[in-house]
Residue frames relative to the residue before (quaternion, step in Angstrom):
aa qw qx qy qz dx dy dz
M 1.0000 0.0000 0.0000 0.0000 0.00 0.00 0.00
I 0.6779 0.4983 -0.2563 0.4759 3.45 1.02 -1.12
D 0.6304 0.5136 -0.3424 0.4708 3.62 1.00 -0.68
N 0.5960 0.5376 -0.3665 0.4705 3.65 0.93 -0.63
N 0.6610 0.5020 -0.3116 0.4625 3.57 0.69 -1.07
D 0.6542 0.5049 -0.3089 0.4709 3.68 0.87 -0.93
Q 0.6616 0.4887 -0.3197 0.4703 3.60 0.85 -0.89
L 0.6276 0.5131 -0.3454 0.4728 3.62 0.94 -0.90
D 0.6687 0.4912 -0.3438 0.4396 3.63 0.77 -0.87
Q 0.6555 0.5160 -0.3102 0.4559 3.57 0.95 -0.84
V 0.6519 0.4749 -0.3200 0.4971 3.58 1.01 -0.76
S 0.6716 0.4896 -0.3414 0.4390 3.57 0.77 -0.73
K 0.6256 0.5276 -0.3400 0.4634 3.60 1.10 -0.70
K 0.6378 0.5110 -0.3211 0.4785 3.65 1.02 -0.79
I 0.6436 0.5182 -0.3308 0.4559 3.57 0.95 -0.86
K 0.6273 0.5226 -0.3231 0.4785 3.67 1.00 -0.92
E 0.6876 0.4942 -0.2849 0.4493 3.57 0.86 -0.99
I 0.6319 0.4765 -0.3269 0.5165 3.69 1.05 -0.71
K 0.6335 0.5173 -0.3509 0.4560 3.69 0.84 -0.74
S 0.6651 0.4866 -0.3051 0.4772 3.59 0.92 -0.89
R 0.6355 0.5004 -0.3408 0.4793 3.65 0.83 -0.73
K 0.6539 0.5136 -0.3060 0.4636 3.61 0.95 -0.89
L 0.6671 0.4655 -0.3146 0.4891 3.57 0.86 -0.74
K 0.6376 0.4774 -0.3605 0.4854 3.64 0.83 -0.57
Y 0.6472 0.5237 -0.3101 0.4590 3.68 0.92 -0.73
D 0.6847 0.4873 -0.2818 0.4630 3.48 0.96 -0.95
S 0.6347 0.5155 -0.3290 0.4724 3.64 1.05 -0.72
A 0.6656 0.4833 -0.3096 0.4771 3.52 0.93 -0.79
E 0.6083 0.5342 -0.3504 0.4709 3.61 0.99 -0.58
K 0.6613 0.4949 -0.3030 0.4753 3.48 0.96 -1.07
Q 0.6522 0.5158 -0.3256 0.4501 3.68 0.87 -0.74
K 0.6258 0.5523 -0.2818 0.4733 3.49 1.04 -0.94
R 0.6600 0.5104 -0.2617 0.4852 3.59 1.01 -1.03
G 0.6267 0.5461 -0.2998 0.4681 3.53 1.04 -1.03
R 0.6639 0.4933 -0.3119 0.4676 3.67 0.79 -1.02
Q 0.6869 0.4834 -0.3098 0.4455 3.61 0.82 -0.81
I 0.6173 0.5065 -0.3360 0.4995 3.54 1.05 -0.63
S 0.6749 0.4898 -0.3251 0.4459 3.60 0.77 -0.89
I 0.6708 0.4673 -0.3241 0.4761 3.67 0.93 -0.72
A 0.6151 0.5489 -0.3449 0.4488 3.61 1.05 -0.54
M 0.6534 0.5145 -0.2686 0.4860 3.41 1.14 -0.89
R 0.6550 0.5161 -0.3105 0.4564 3.55 0.98 -0.87
I 0.6465 0.5207 -0.3081 0.4648 3.56 1.03 -0.86
S 0.6748 0.5004 -0.2971 0.4538 3.60 0.91 -0.79
I 0.6372 0.5333 -0.3108 0.4615 3.52 1.06 -0.87
E 0.6482 0.5352 -0.3058 0.4471 3.49 0.95 -1.05
L 0.6912 0.4650 -0.2973 0.4664 3.54 0.86 -0.82
I 0.6525 0.5079 -0.3215 0.4613 3.61 0.90 -0.64
V 0.6996 0.5026 -0.2647 0.4334 3.46 0.91 -1.08
S 0.6544 0.5102 -0.3039 0.4681 3.61 1.05 -0.80
S 0.6299 0.5064 -0.3253 0.4909 3.54 1.10 -0.65
I 0.6665 0.4720 -0.3066 0.4889 3.68 0.87 -0.74
I 0.6480 0.4802 -0.3595 0.4693 3.64 0.91 -0.67
G 0.6544 0.4937 -0.3350 0.4645 3.59 0.91 -0.72
A 0.6629 0.4889 -0.3304 0.4608 3.60 0.84 -0.71
V 0.6455 0.5011 -0.3086 0.4869 3.64 0.90 -0.83
L 0.6972 0.4325 -0.3151 0.4770 3.64 0.75 -0.80
G 0.6209 0.5192 -0.3380 0.4802 3.65 0.98 -0.50
W 0.6441 0.5217 -0.3121 0.4643 3.52 1.03 -0.77
Y 0.6845 0.4934 -0.2980 0.4464 3.57 0.98 -0.85
I 0.6050 0.5341 -0.3319 0.4885 3.52 1.16 -0.84
D 0.6499 0.5216 -0.3341 0.4403 3.57 0.89 -0.89
K 0.6338 0.5227 -0.2857 0.4934 3.53 1.01 -0.96
W 0.6694 0.5196 -0.3039 0.4353 3.69 0.79 -0.88
L 0.7916 0.3274 -0.1544 0.4922 3.49 0.93 -1.14
D 0.3915 -0.7592 0.4251 0.2995 3.52 1.36 0.00
T 0.3851 0.6037 -0.5585 0.4187 3.47 0.93 1.10
K 0.5234 -0.6683 0.4380 0.2961 3.44 -1.25 0.53
P 0.8626 -0.1264 0.0413 0.4881 3.75 -0.44 -0.85
I 0.4460 0.7523 -0.4408 0.2021 3.60 1.08 -0.24
F 0.6971 0.4283 -0.2618 0.5119 3.71 0.98 -0.79
L 0.5920 0.5561 -0.3619 0.4576 3.51 1.11 -0.64
L 0.6854 0.4938 -0.2883 0.4509 3.52 0.98 -0.84
I 0.6111 0.5784 -0.2809 0.4615 3.44 1.13 -1.06
F 0.7877 0.3590 -0.2014 0.4583 3.54 0.62 -1.11
L 0.5145 0.5912 -0.3960 0.4784 3.55 1.39 -0.24
I 0.6822 0.4939 -0.2656 0.4691 3.51 0.87 -0.99
L 0.6383 0.5240 -0.2954 0.4804 3.55 1.08 -0.86
G 0.6315 0.5148 -0.3140 0.4874 3.59 1.05 -0.82
I 0.6822 0.4879 -0.3149 0.4443 3.57 0.81 -0.84
V 0.6204 0.5526 -0.3031 0.4668 3.57 1.07 -0.88
S 0.6957 0.4537 -0.2930 0.4737 3.52 0.95 -1.02
G 0.6663 0.5032 -0.3413 0.4317 3.59 0.96 -0.49
I 0.6179 0.5186 -0.3328 0.4884 3.53 1.20 -0.56
K 0.6396 0.4970 -0.3538 0.4677 3.60 1.03 -0.72
T 0.6654 0.4829 -0.3292 0.4645 3.59 0.99 -0.76
A 0.6129 0.5140 -0.3739 0.4694 3.66 1.05 -0.65
I 0.6433 0.5215 -0.3314 0.4520 3.71 0.94 -0.85
R 0.6487 0.5253 -0.3056 0.4580 3.52 0.97 -0.85
S 0.6785 0.5027 -0.2852 0.4534 3.47 0.84 -1.01
S 0.6756 0.4767 -0.2895 0.4822 3.62 0.87 -0.93
R 0.6132 0.5353 -0.3617 0.4546 3.66 1.04 -0.67
Q 0.6373 0.5174 -0.2912 0.4912 3.52 1.13 -0.93
L 0.6111 0.5356 -0.3581 0.4598 3.62 0.96 -0.62
Y 0.6446 0.5146 -0.3131 0.4708 3.63 0.90 -1.03
E 0.6721 0.5264 -0.3051 0.4219 3.55 0.79 -1.03
D 0.6294 0.5423 -0.2972 0.4705 3.62 1.14 -0.91
R 0.6608 0.5197 -0.2807 0.4631 3.44 1.08 -1.04
D 0.6584 0.5094 -0.3002 0.4658 3.62 0.93 -0.77
K 0.6488 0.5017 -0.3223 0.4727 3.55 1.00 -0.75
N 0.6727 0.4854 -0.3080 0.4658 3.68 1.07 -0.65
H 0.7034 0.4452 -0.2991 0.4664 3.65 1.09 -0.42
């Protein structure tokens, strides 16, 4: 009878240990997933905002100089290119951070 209680205690300790490891692993995975989502959102927002800023700036220059869509198109393209460069730089940084952690 005493052996059974000892065995049950050992089994319950192992179960608690496994559960605590699983909780640590799950929380680490959630943090990792959260970081990845935040980086993806940051990259997409940077791309969108830089395009909008370029378009608005070009539109105001066209309005000021009384030209039609030329500066709008030029600055829209510059905004898109700037957003893509920023996205590439951010994703490169993400991969460098990932390589450091492995």
